[in-house]
C-alpha positions in Angstrom: 0.0 -0.1 -0.1 3.1 2.1 -0.2 2.3 4.1 3.2 1.3 2.1 6.1 -1.7 1.1 6.2 -2.2 2.5 10.1 -1.1 6.0 8.1 -3.5 5.7 5.5 -6.6 5.0 7.4 -5.4 7.6 10.1 -5.3 10.2 7.3 -8.8 9.2 5.7 -10.4 9.2 9.0 -9.0 12.8 9.7 -10.0 13.7 6.4 -13.7 12.2 6.9 -14.1 13.8 10.2 -13.1 17.4 9.2 -15.5 17.7 6.6 -18.3 15.8 9.0 -17.7 18.7 11.7 -18.1 21.1 9.0 -21.2 19.6 7.8 -22.8 19.2 11.2 -22.2 22.9 12.0 -24.7 23.8 9.1 -26.6 20.6 9.7 -30.9 21.7 10.3 -30.0 25.1 9.2 -31.4 26.7 6.0 -29.1 26.9 3.2 -28.9 28.5 0.0 -28.9 26.0 -2.7 -27.9 25.9 -6.3 -28.6 23.1 -9.2 -25.7 21.5 -11.0 -26.2 20.5 -14.8 -27.0 17.1 -13.7 -30.1 18.5 -11.9 -28.8 17.5 -8.4 -28.4 20.3 -5.6 -25.4 21.8 -4.4 -24.4 23.9 -1.4 -21.7 26.1 -0.1 -21.1 23.3 2.5 -20.9 20.5 0.1 -18.0 22.4 -1.4 -16.1 23.4 2.1 -16.4 19.6 3.0 -14.6 18.9 -0.4 -11.9 21.4 0.2 -11.1 20.1 3.9 -11.0 16.6 2.7 -8.5 17.7 -0.2 -6.4 19.8 2.1 -6.2 17.2 4.8 -4.9 14.6 2.1 -2.7 16.9 0.5 -0.7 18.1 3.7 0.1 14.0 4.2 0.4 12.9 0.5 1.2 16.3 -1.5 1.8 14.5 -5.2 -1.7 11.9 -5.0 -4.3 12.9 -7.1 -7.9 13.4 -7.0 -11.3 12.8 -8.4 -14.2 14.6 -6.2 -17.8 15.5 -6.8 -17.7 19.4 -6.6 -14.0 19.9 -7.9 -13.5 17.4 -10.5 -10.1 15.5 -11.4 -7.0 16.8 -9.9 -3.3 15.8 -10.8 -5.1 12.9 -13.2 -1.7 11.2 -14.3 -0.9 10.4 -10.7 -0.6 6.6 -9.8 -2.5 7.4 -6.8 -5.7 9.1 -6.4 -8.5 10.1 -3.5 -12.1 9.7 -4.7 -14.3 12.0 -2.7 -18.1 12.6 -1.9 -18.1 15.5 0.4 -21.4 15.0 1.5 -23.3 11.5 -0.3 -27.2 12.6 0.2 -27.2 16.2 -0.1 -31.0 16.1 -0.7 -31.5 14.4 2.8 -29.0 16.6 4.5 -30.8 19.4 3.2 -34.2 17.9 4.8 -32.7 17.3 8.0 -32.5 13.5 7.6 -29.6 11.6 9.1 -28.4 9.1 6.5 -25.9 11.5 4.6 -22.1 10.9 5.2 -18.7 12.0 4.0 -16.9 9.6 2.4 -13.3 9.0 0.7 -11.5 6.2 -0.9 -7.8 5.7 -2.6 -7.3 3.9 -5.6 -3.7 2.8 -6.6 -3.2 2.1 -10.1 -7.2 1.5 -10.6 -7.4 -0.7 -7.4 -9.2 0.6 -4.0 -7.1 0.0 -0.8 -8.7 2.4 1.7 -12.3 3.4 2.2 -13.7 5.9 5.2 -17.7 6.2 5.2 -18.3 9.1 8.2 -21.7 9.5 8.9 -21.9 12.5 11.8 -25.9 12.5 12.3 -26.0 9.2 12.9 -22.6 8.9 14.8 -21.1 6.2 12.9 -18.1 5.8 11.0 -17.4 2.7 8.5 -14.0 2.0 7.3 -11.6 -0.9 5.5 -8.4 -1.7 4.2 -7.8 -4.3 1.3 -7.1 -7.2 3.3 -7.6 -5.8 6.7 -11.4 -6.4 7.2 -14.5 -3.8 7.5 -15.2 -2.0 10.8 -18.0 0.3 12.1 -16.5 2.5 15.1 -13.6 -0.2 15.9 -15.8 -3.3 15.9 -15.2 -5.6 13.0 -18.5 -6.5 11.1 -19.6 -9.0 8.6 -22.2 -9.4 5.7 -25.2 -11.9 6.6 -25.5 -15.1 5.5 -28.8 -15.1 4.4 -28.9 -16.9 0.9 -32.6 -16.9 -0.1 -34.1 -13.8 -1.1 -37.5 -14.7 -0.2 -36.2 -14.0 3.5 -33.9 -11.0 2.5 -34.1 -7.1 3.4 -33.4 -5.6 0.0 -32.8 -1.6 0.0 -33.1 0.4 -3.4 -32.3 4.1 -4.0 -33.9 6.8 -6.3 -37.2 5.4 -7.8 -37.0 7.9 -10.6 -33.5 6.8 -11.7 -35.3 3.0 -12.2 -38.0 5.0 -14.1 -35.2 6.7 -16.5 -33.5 3.3 -16.8 -36.6 2.0 -17.9 -36.2 -0.8 -14.9 -38.9 0.0 -12.4 -40.9 -3.3 -13.4 -37.6 -5.6 -12.9 -37.4 -3.7 -8.9 -41.4 -4.8 -8.7 -40.0 -8.4 -9.5 -37.3 -8.5 -7.0 -40.3 -6.7 -4.8 -42.7 -9.7 -5.4 -39.9 -12.0 -4.5 -38.1 -10.6 -1.9 -39.1 -10.7 2.0 -39.1 -7.0 2.6 -37.9 -4.0 -0.2 -37.5 -0.7 1.2 -36.0 2.5 -0.4 -33.6 4.1 1.3 -30.4 5.2 -0.6 -27.5 7.5 0.6 -24.5 5.7 2.4 -26.5 4.9 5.4 -28.3 1.7 3.5 -24.8 0.2 2.8 -23.9 0.4 6.1 -26.9 -2.1 7.1 -25.4 -4.4 4.4 -21.9 -4.5 5.5 -22.8 -4.9 8.8 -25.5 -7.7 7.9 -28.9 -6.0 9.0 -29.8 -5.8 5.3 -29.0 -7.9 2.4 -28.6 -5.8 -0.5 -28.8 -2.0 -1.9 -29.9 -1.6 -5.6 -29.1 1.9 -7.2 -29.1 3.5 -10.5 -27.5 6.4 -12.0 -24.2 6.9 -9.5 -21.1 8.2 -9.9 -17.4 6.6 -8.8 -17.5 9.3 -6.0 -21.0 7.5 -4.8 -19.3 4.0 -5.3 -15.4 3.5 -4.0 -15.7 4.0 -0.8 -18.8 1.7 -0.2 -17.4 -1.0 -2.5 -13.9 -1.7 -0.8 -16.3 -1.7 2.5 -18.7 -4.2 1.5 -16.0 -6.1 -0.2 -13.9 -6.4 3.2 -17.1 -7.4 5.1 -17.4 -10.2 3.0 -19.7 -9.3 0.2 -20.1 -8.4 -3.2 -20.3 -5.4 -5.1 -21.2 -4.9 -9.2 -23.1 -3.1 -11.8 -26.1 -4.8 -12.8 -24.4 -7.0 -15.8 -22.2 -8.2 -13.4 -19.0 -5.8 -14.1 -17.1 -5.7 -11.1 -15.3 -2.2 -11.0 -16.0 1.2 -8.8 -16.2 3.1 -12.4 -19.9 1.6 -12.4 -23.2 3.7 -12.5 -25.7 1.2 -11.6 -24.9 -0.8 -8.3 -25.9 -4.1 -6.4 -24.1 -3.9 -3.3 -24.7 -7.3 -1.4 -24.2 -10.0 1.0 -23.1 -12.1 -1.9 -25.1 -14.7 -1.3 -28.1 -13.4 -3.1 -26.1 -11.7 -5.4 -26.9 -14.2 -8.5 -30.5 -13.8 -8.1 -30.5 -10.5 -8.1 -28.1 -10.1 -11.3 -30.8 -12.4 -12.9 -33.5 -10.1 -12.0 -32.1 -6.8 -13.0 -30.7 -8.1 -16.6 -34.4 -8.7 -17.3 
């Protein structure tokens, strides 16, 4: 991993917690909302959080690159880059809902080796290092062992994104077969899968900063993360993040 695992994790956690502190100071207040080109909201807090995360990382690793939701790509030729989502779940954040988080992952020549998801409103932090396992507030976590969709708890993201992809009928097929299907996106949904409380999250129309940190965390917890065609990559747009045991069934249902 180059630098020691402990150093990388310490810096990543510091970056996420610094952003979380900034976000919490404004959480529940009235903020001016801008609309980005992709019709998603952004505020000065999103930008301040990403700036804080970048500064924290750059102090420790000045030659590394970045890919962030608000400020795009920096030093794109670097072998190492940090993928940042300053506030995953801005819409919920603006509504005073607690399921948002500050997410960061490190990628070395295309392979993820560190991931952190800090959810300050829930007072929870997830992290993982490649080969080192996944943790929730210092406690090792594992995905569930449920293998039957009929007894599974499945979470899904924004229904409009499913509709835009023409996939609502496929989601309905899963709902008719699964034990429970509930709508809950944002990073908190993936925490439930990583810690064994739910079997899968299905979402559409994501970006690398939505996927990178949760991918390594769920994989290190024993789960599996792919797109709806089974592509194993953090640059995917549509995601199945599961305990691995129901993954094949969900893949077949979402392929149509």
